[in-house]
C-alpha positions in Angstrom: 22.7 -12.8 -13.3 22.5 -15.6 -15.3 20.3 -16.0 -18.8 18.2 -18.7 -19.5 16.8 -19.5 -23.4 15.1 -22.7 -24.1 13.3 -23.3 -27.0 11.1 -26.7 -29.2 10.4 -26.1 -32.9 10.2 -27.9 -36.0 13.4 -25.2 -37.3 17.0 -25.3 -36.4 17.4 -24.2 -33.1 21.4 -23.0 -32.8 21.4 -19.2 -33.9 17.8 -18.4 -32.3 19.5 -19.3 -29.3 21.8 -17.4 -29.5 20.1 -14.5 -30.7 18.4 -15.4 -27.1 21.4 -14.7 -25.4 22.1 -11.7 -26.9 19.0 -9.8 -25.8 20.1 -11.1 -22.0 23.6 -10.1 -22.1 22.4 -7.0 -19.9 21.1 -9.1 -17.4 25.4 -9.5 -16.5 27.6 -12.2 -17.7 30.8 -13.9 -17.8 30.7 -17.4 -20.2 27.4 -18.3 -21.9 26.4 -21.9 -23.9 24.3 -23.5 -25.8 23.2 -27.4 -26.4 21.0 -28.5 -28.7 20.2 -32.3 -29.3 20.3 -34.0 -32.5 20.5 -38.2 -34.0 20.1 -39.1 -30.5 22.6 -36.7 -29.2 23.1 -33.8 -26.8 26.0 -31.0 -28.8 27.0 -28.5 -26.7 29.7 -25.1 -27.6 30.9 -23.4 -24.3 32.8 -20.7 -23.8 34.3 -17.8 -21.3 34.2 -14.3 -22.0 31.7 -12.6 -24.0 28.6 -13.7 -26.1 30.6 -13.1 -29.5 33.3 -16.0 -28.4 30.5 -18.2 -28.3 29.3 -17.2 -31.7 32.4 -17.5 -33.4 32.5 -21.2 -32.1 29.3 -21.9 -33.4 29.8 -20.1 -36.7 32.8 -23.0 -37.3 31.3 -25.7 -36.2 27.3 -25.6 -36.4 24.7 -27.5 -33.8 21.9 -28.9 -35.6 18.4 -29.8 -33.6 15.6 -28.4 -33.0 15.3 -28.0 -29.4 17.5 -26.6 -27.2 18.8 -24.7 -24.1 20.9 -21.7 -24.1 22.4 -19.7 -20.9 25.1 -16.6 -20.4 26.7 -18.0 -16.5 27.7 -15.4 -13.7 30.3 -17.2 -11.7 29.5 -17.8 -8.5 30.3 -21.4 -7.5 33.9 -21.8 -9.5 35.6 -19.1 -12.0 34.0 -17.8 -15.2 35.6 -20.8 -17.4 34.8 -22.6 -20.3 34.5 -25.9 -18.1 32.4 -24.1 -15.7 29.9 -22.7 -18.3 26.5 -23.9 -19.1 24.9 -26.1 -20.1 26.2 -29.0 -17.6 25.2 -32.7 -19.2 25.5 -36.1 -18.9 25.1 -39.0 -22.0 21.1 -38.3 -21.6 20.6 -35.2 -19.9 21.8 -31.6 -20.3 20.8 -28.4 -18.1 20.9 -24.8 -17.5 20.7 -23.0 -14.2 19.7 -19.7 -12.8 20.4 -19.1 -8.8 21.9 -21.1 -6.4 21.7 -24.7 -5.3 22.4 -24.4 -1.3 23.5 -28.2 -0.8 25.0 -29.0 -3.5 28.1 -29.4 -1.7 26.0 -32.6 0.2 24.5 -33.8 -2.9 28.0 -33.8 -4.3 29.7 -35.8 -1.6 27.2 -38.2 -1.6 27.4 -38.5 -5.7 31.3 -38.6 -5.2 30.5 -41.7 -3.4 28.2 -43.7 -5.5 31.3 -43.2 -8.1 29.9 -40.3 -9.9 32.8 -38.1 -11.4 32.3 -34.4 -11.7 33.3 -32.1 -14.5 33.2 -28.5 -13.0 32.9 -27.0 -10.3 30.0 -25.5 -10.1 26.8 -26.6 -8.2 24.6 -26.8 -10.9 26.1 -30.1 -12.5 24.2 -31.9 -9.0 21.3 -31.8 -11.0 22.2 -33.3 -14.0 23.2 -36.2 -11.6 20.7 -36.2 -9.9 18.1 -36.5 -13.0 20.7 -38.9 -14.8 20.4 -40.8 -11.7 16.3 -41.2 -12.0 16.3 -41.7 -15.2 19.0 -45.1 -14.5 16.3 -46.7 -12.2 14.0 -46.3 -14.9 12.0 -43.4 -14.0 9.6 -41.2 -16.2 12.0 -37.9 -17.3 8.0 -36.0 -15.4 9.3 -38.2 -11.9 13.0 -37.9 -12.4 12.8 -34.0 -12.4 10.2 -33.9 -9.9 12.6 -36.4 -7.5 15.6 -34.7 -8.0 14.3 -31.3 -7.7 12.8 -31.9 -4.2 16.5 -32.3 -3.2 17.4 -29.3 -3.8 18.0 -26.2 -1.7 17.9 -22.9 -2.9 17.0 -20.6 -5.8 16.8 -22.5 -9.2 14.9 -21.7 -12.8 16.0 -24.7 -14.9 15.8 -25.7 -18.4 16.1 -29.3 -19.4 16.9 -31.3 -22.4 16.6 -35.0 -22.7 18.7 -37.1 -25.2 16.1 -40.2 -25.5 13.4 -37.7 -25.6 14.1 -34.6 -28.3 10.6 -33.9 -28.5 10.2 -32.8 -24.7 11.9 -29.7 -22.5 11.2 -29.3 -19.3 11.5 -25.7 -17.2 10.9 -25.0 -13.2 11.4 -22.4 -10.7 11.7 -21.6 -7.7 13.0 -18.3 -5.8 14.2 -17.3 -9.9 11.8 -15.9 -12.6 10.8 -18.1 -15.9 8.7 -17.8 -18.8 7.3 -19.9 -20.9 6.6 -18.1 -24.2 3.9 -19.8 -26.5 3.3 -20.3 -30.8 1.5 -22.7 -33.0 4.0 -24.0 -34.1 7.1 -23.1 -31.3 7.4 -22.8 -28.0 10.1 -20.9 -25.6 11.6 -20.5 -21.9 13.3 -17.4 -21.1 14.3 -16.2 -18.0 12.4 -12.9 -18.9 9.4 -11.5 -21.4 11.9 -9.5 -23.1 14.3 -12.0 -24.1 11.4 -13.8 -25.5 10.2 -10.4 -26.8 11.2 -10.9 -31.3 9.1 -14.5 -31.1 6.4 -14.1 -29.1 4.2 -11.5 -27.5 2.4 -14.4 -26.1 3.8 -15.3 -22.3 2.6 -17.1 -19.3 5.4 -16.6 -15.6 5.5 -19.4 -14.3 4.7 -19.1 -10.6 6.3 -20.5 -7.8 7.3 -23.9 -7.8 6.3 -24.4 -10.9 7.2 -27.1 -13.5 6.3 -26.6 -17.5 6.7 -29.7 -19.3 7.0 -28.4 -23.0 5.7 -31.3 -26.1 6.0 -31.2 -29.5 3.8 -33.9 -31.5 1.5 -33.3 -34.3 1.2 -30.3 -32.7 2.5 -28.2 -29.7 1.5 -28.4 -26.4 2.2 -27.8 -22.5 1.0 -28.9 -19.0 1.8 -26.5 -16.0 2.6 -28.5 -12.6 2.4 -26.7 -9.2 4.4 -27.1 -6.0 1.9 -29.3 -4.9 2.6 -31.5 -8.3 -1.3 -30.7 -9.1 -2.3 -29.6 -12.8 -2.8 -26.0 -13.1 -3.8 -23.5 -15.2 -1.8 -19.8 -15.5 -2.7 -16.4 -16.9 -1.5 -16.1 -20.4 -0.5 -12.1 -21.2 -0.2 -10.6 -24.6 2.1 -8.2 -24.4 3.4 -5.1 -26.3 7.3 -4.8 -25.8 9.0 -3.0 -28.0 12.3 -5.0 -29.6 13.5 -1.4 -31.0 14.7 -0.4 -27.5 17.7 -3.0 -27.9 19.1 -1.1 -30.7 21.6 1.8 -29.3 20.2 3.8 -32.2 23.2 5.8 -32.8 24.4 6.3 -29.6 27.6 4.8 -29.0 26.3 3.0 -25.6 23.1 2.2 -23.9 24.2 4.1 -21.0 25.0 7.5 -23.1 21.7 6.9 -24.7 19.7 5.9 -21.5 20.8 9.2 -20.3 19.5 10.8 -23.2 15.7 9.2 -23.1 15.4 10.6 -19.5 13.3 13.9 -20.3 11.4 11.2 -22.1 10.9 8.6 -19.5 10.8 11.3 -16.3 7.8 13.0 -18.4 5.8 9.6 -18.6 6.2 8.1 -15.6 4.8 11.5 -14.2 2.2 11.9 -16.4 0.9 8.5 -15.2 0.7 10.0 -11.6 -0.8 13.3 -12.1 -2.9 15.3 -14.4 -1.2 17.5 -16.2 -3.7 20.5 -16.9 -5.2 20.2 -13.7 -2.6 19.5 -11.5 -3.8 17.2 -9.6 -2.8 13.7 -8.2 -4.4 10.7 -10.1 -6.8 8.8 -7.4 -5.8 5.1 -8.2 -2.3 6.0 -5.9 -2.6 2.2 -3.8 -1.4 3.6 -0.3 -4.0 5.2 2.6 -2.0 7.7 4.0 -4.8 8.7 6.5 -3.3 6.5 9.6 -2.0 8.8 11.6 0.0 5.5 13.4 1.4 4.8 10.0 5.5 4.5 9.5 6.8 4.3 5.9 9.4 1.4 5.2 11.8 2.3 2.2 13.7 -1.1 1.4 15.7 -1.6 -1.1 19.4 -2.4 -3.0 22.1 -0.8 -4.6 20.8 2.3 -6.5 17.6 2.0 -5.9 18.5 2.6 -1.7 20.2 5.3 -2.9 16.5 6.4 -4.3 15.6 5.6 -0.8 17.7 7.5 1.4 16.7 10.5 -1.2 12.6 10.1 -0.4 12.9 10.0 3.1 13.6 13.5 3.4 10.3 14.0 1.0 8.2 11.8 2.9 9.4 13.7 5.9 9.8 17.0 5.0 6.5 17.1 3.2 4.1 14.7 4.7 5.4 14.5 7.8 5.2 11.0 8.1 8.3 8.7 10.0 10.5 7.0 7.0 13.2 4.7 7.5 15.1 3.2 5.1 16.7 -0.6 4.6 19.4 -2.2 2.6 16.9 -5.5 1.5 19.8 -8.1 2.1 19.9 -6.4 6.2 16.6 -6.2 6.2 15.7 -9.5 5.7 18.6 -11.3 8.4 17.9 -8.7 11.2 14.5 -9.3 12.6 12.9 -6.4 11.8 10.1 -4.7 14.5 7.0 -4.9 12.0 3.4 -4.4 12.8 0.2 -3.7 10.4 0.4 0.0 10.4 3.8 0.1 8.9 3.4 0.5 4.8 6.2 -0.9 3.6 8.1 0.5 -0.3 10.5 -1.8 -2.2 12.3 -0.9 -4.9 13.5 -2.5 -7.7 14.3 -2.0 -11.6 14.1 -5.4 -12.5 10.8 -6.7 -9.9 13.4 -9.3 -9.3 16.3 -8.7 -6.8 16.4 -11.2 -4.7 17.2 -9.7 -1.6 14.6 -7.2 -2.0 11.6 -10.0 -2.8 12.8 -12.1 0.4 12.2 -9.1 2.3 9.5 -8.0 0.4 7.9 -11.5 1.6 9.0 -11.3 4.8 7.1 -7.6 5.6 4.0 -9.2 4.0 3.8 -11.9 5.8 3.9 -10.0 9.2 1.1 -8.1 8.1 2.6 -5.1 6.3 0.8 -3.3 3.3 3.9 -4.4 0.9 3.6 -1.5 -2.6 6.5 -2.8 -5.1 7.8 -0.1 -7.4 9.2 -1.7 -10.3 10.0 -1.1 -13.9 8.4 -4.3 -14.6 4.8 -5.0 -14.5 4.5 -8.7 -14.4 8.1 -9.5 -12.1 8.3 -10.9 -8.9 7.4 -8.0 -6.8 5.0 -6.7 -8.5 2.9 -9.8 -8.6 3.8 -10.6 -4.8 3.3 -7.3 -3.7 0.4 -6.3 -2.5 -0.3 -2.9 -4.6 3.0 -2.5 -7.2 3.5 1.0 -8.7 5.9 1.2 -12.2 8.2 3.7 -13.2 7.8 4.4 -17.0 11.9 3.6 -18.3 10.8 1.5 -20.2 13.6 -1.2 -20.8 17.0 -0.9 -19.8 20.0 -2.5 -21.4 23.2 -0.3 -19.3 24.3 -2.5 -16.2 24.8 1.2 -14.4 20.9 2.3 -14.0 20.3 5.8 -15.3 16.4 6.1 -16.4 16.0 3.5 -14.6 17.2 5.4 -11.3 15.4 8.8 -12.1 12.3 7.4 -12.6 12.1 5.8 -8.8 13.0 8.7 -7.6 9.8 10.2 -10.0 7.2 7.7 -8.2 8.8 8.2 -4.7 8.0 12.1 -4.9 4.8 11.8 -6.4 4.2 9.4 -3.8 5.7 11.9 -1.2 2.8 15.0 -2.5 0.0 11.8 -1.8 0.8 11.3 1.6 1.1 15.0 2.2 -2.2 16.1 0.9 -3.6 12.8 2.1 -3.2 14.0 5.4 -4.0 17.4 4.8 -0.6 18.8 5.3 -0.5 21.0 2.2 -3.6 22.0 0.1 -4.5 22.3 -3.5 -2.8 24.8 -4.6 0.8 23.8 -2.8 0.8 20.5 -4.7 -0.4 22.0 -8.2 3.1 24.2 -7.4 5.1 21.4 -6.9 3.1 19.5 -9.4 4.5 22.6 -11.9 7.8 22.1 -11.1 8.3 18.8 -11.9 6.3 19.3 -15.1 9.5 21.7 -15.7 12.1 18.5 -14.7 12.8 16.7 -18.4 13.4 21.1 -19.4 16.2 21.1 -16.8 17.9 17.9 -17.7 17.8 18.2 -21.6 19.5 22.0 -20.3 22.1 19.8 -19.2 23.0 17.5 -21.6 22.9 20.6 -24.1 26.4 20.9 -22.2 27.9 17.3 -22.9 31.5 18.8 -23.7 31.6 19.4 -20.3 31.2 16.3 -18.7 33.7 14.8 -21.7 36.3 17.6 -20.0 35.7 16.5 -17.1 36.0 13.2 -17.2 39.3 12.9 -19.2 40.8 14.6 -16.1 39.1 11.9 -13.7 40.0 8.8 -16.0 43.9 9.7 -14.5 42.7 9.6 -11.1 42.9 6.4 -8.7 40.4 7.2 -6.5 37.7 10.0 -5.9 35.6 11.4 -2.9 31.8 12.9 -3.7 30.4 15.4 -1.1 26.4 17.1 -0.7 24.3 17.8 2.3 20.8 17.2 2.7 18.8 15.6 -0.8 22.3 16.1 -2.0 24.0 13.4 -0.2 22.4 11.2 -1.7 22.7 12.5 -5.1 27.2 12.0 -3.9 26.8 8.4 -3.1 24.8 7.4 -6.2 27.8 9.8 -8.1 30.4 7.9 -6.2 28.6 4.8 -7.4 28.2 5.2 -10.8 31.8 6.0 -11.1 32.4 3.0 -9.2 30.9 0.7 -11.5 31.8 1.7 -14.9 35.3 3.2 -14.7 36.4 1.1 -11.7 37.9 3.7 -10.0 37.4 3.8 -6.1 35.1 6.5 -5.2 33.6 7.4 -1.6 30.9 9.7 -0.9 29.8 11.6 2.5 27.9 13.6 4.1 29.7 17.0 3.2 29.2 17.5 7.2 31.1 14.2 7.9 34.0 14.9 6.4 36.4 15.9 9.3 35.1 13.2 11.6 37.7 11.0 9.5 37.4 11.1 5.2 39.3 13.9 5.2 42.5 11.7 6.1 42.3 10.7 2.4 42.5 14.3 1.3 45.8 14.8 -0.9 46.6 16.2 -4.5 46.2 12.7 -6.6 42.0 12.3 -5.5 39.4 14.9 -6.7 37.0 16.3 -5.1 33.4 15.9 -6.6 30.5 18.6 -4.9 27.2 18.2 -5.2 26.8 22.5 -4.1 23.1 23.7 -5.7 22.8 27.1 -4.1 19.9 25.8 -1.2 19.1 26.1 1.9 21.9 23.7 1.8 24.8 25.9 0.2 27.3 27.7 2.6 28.0 25.4 5.1 28.8 22.9 1.6 31.0 25.9 0.8 32.5 25.9 3.6 33.3 22.1 3.6 34.6 22.2 0.3 37.2 25.4 1.1 38.5 22.9 3.8 39.2 20.1 1.2 40.8 22.5 -1.0 43.0 24.0 1.5 44.7 20.9 2.0 45.9 20.7 -1.7 42.7 18.5 -3.4 41.7 19.1 -7.0 38.0 20.4 -6.4 35.3 20.4 -9.1 32.1 21.1 -8.3 28.7 20.7 -9.6 26.7 24.3 -8.7 24.3 27.0 -10.0 25.9 29.6 -8.0 28.5 31.3 -10.5 29.4 33.7 -8.4 31.1 30.8 -6.3 35.1 30.5 -6.4 37.6 28.4 -4.3 41.6 29.3 -3.8 43.0 25.5 -5.0 45.7 24.8 -6.9 43.2 22.8 -9.6 39.4 23.9 -9.5 36.6 24.0 -11.5 32.7 24.4 -11.7 30.3 22.8 -14.1 27.3 25.0 -13.9 23.5 23.7 -14.1 20.5 25.0 -13.8 18.8 27.0 -11.6 15.9 25.2 -10.0 13.6 24.0 -6.8 15.4 21.3 -4.5 13.5 18.8 -5.7 14.3 19.5 -9.5 18.0 19.6 -8.2 17.9 16.2 -7.3 17.2 14.9 -11.3 19.6 17.9 -12.7 22.5 16.6 -10.6 21.8 12.9 -10.6 21.9 13.3 -14.3 25.2 15.8 -14.2 26.9 12.8 -12.1 26.0 9.9 -14.5 27.5 11.9 -16.9 30.5 12.6 -15.3 30.6 8.3 -14.5 30.2 7.4 -18.6 32.6 10.1 -19.9 35.3 8.6 -17.7 34.4 5.4 -18.2 34.9 6.1 -22.1 38.0 8.1 -21.7 39.5 4.7 -19.5 38.5 2.1 -21.8 36.3 0.4 -20.1 33.2 -1.7 -21.2 30.8 0.9 -19.8 28.0 -1.3 -20.9 28.9 -4.3 -19.1 31.4 -3.9 -16.7 33.4 -6.5 -15.0 31.8 -8.8 -12.6 28.2 -7.1 -12.0 25.5 -7.8 -13.6 21.9 -6.0 -14.2 18.6 -8.2 -12.1 20.7 -9.3 -9.0 18.8 -13.1 -8.4 21.6 -14.5 -6.0 22.1 -13.5 -2.8 
């Protein structure tokens, strides 16, 4: 959600800023812009819409300069127009900003009373005017920035350039991530390491409250000050990020590529947690499950929340541990009852989700053990939690999560086995059987993907619908929730998911001949009851589409179709049927002609409330 690029160099940076922004497109945005300094002038170029609009403008009117900042904006304050696009600037200062300035209205009114004229509707513009005022009082740029940001409330990451000091680039963060990239002859700022990877693998993650002052002279230097304005040293990381993940690799969309990568990413994630040959769980998992009073709290947002709902079944059935699941945005505000016996697992693809990060810090301050399950090793959540476990999904570019979601499921399932083993509820033989089932999952997913044409045909049919219903029971209910979310996210079809037994408690009133039902119905212990619910809907004339491994199942309906999936165990089914609903959403969106990888209004990394 929003992205920042900053470059201080001896070379022209205009095209590089655009390249950096292209690597931030996955975060979600609706306008973009860059600014450079050349001949003591701040030059800006901004455009609403996709990055291509900005590229076209810059190609016609290149911006010269060896220092610059760039931004992809996801609108919060003010509509997604050129006028509201970043960078915002005065004659002497230009700023890009991720996050929200919560007290901007008070600051704006004070500035207007001093006859400051605003050009946009954004909260960000107050920052540039505050810095400008401090500079007009004759203060140094360092003091002007420090005293200005001290007036701000909220979450932000800022990159700032100055007309009268083109050899300086300043970055500062509070609540939103910001990364410093280091080379001998260039310095960079980025919202994440991925955006800087083609330029440098030498990275420094700014910590909460840090400000970095980057200088160009006979060589390139930087100084980092902490929240107390004390000079500090931060660790420099040598990364090994594969920039090839930015390629679609012959697939029409990143989402489709990432769906097809799941056999590999699931295998990688599983083998990071278990010994394939001995069928045992590695001992370095960071939770002591032997405490008899232990409670597990699973906290997340979006798809990650649905992964937690599925894990609740596993922890309670397999390990017999009381497990509660919370939406992070609710958990952080509902004054939860926590104690030192609670272990809180926080699940996030990016590791930067604002609500989840805030919930993590709340639980940590209340004395709970906090464990982050994330896909980014140096993310804010990974660094803030007491412990973290990595999903091995690799960079996920498509906004709608696919391989990251199933990798989360894999981590959570292995954790539930580890818990059951630690509590001596299951023996080594049973663990080996479970691990054997998990090891077969990549092959099952490959089988699903061999019959992709069936999902294409179903997607063509669903693309004509305005509404859709998903149902499932037990662990198939979270799969239904994820299927409905995926369909909403990328096809813009209104879709809802229900536990199948809840249909008759209200949702069945929605059923008609124009509302398709997608049923998650493997031939498991819940099948017969789910089949009855399917028949209830079919009787009322709804089109019925069933995902099942029961080839004898049939329904009398005006429109009925089954997609047959591989026969597997209950745990493996969670992965198999998740892959199926991902494919259904993808092909529905494809036939509707929507933007699959960058759906409207959505962001990959949700860094605002």
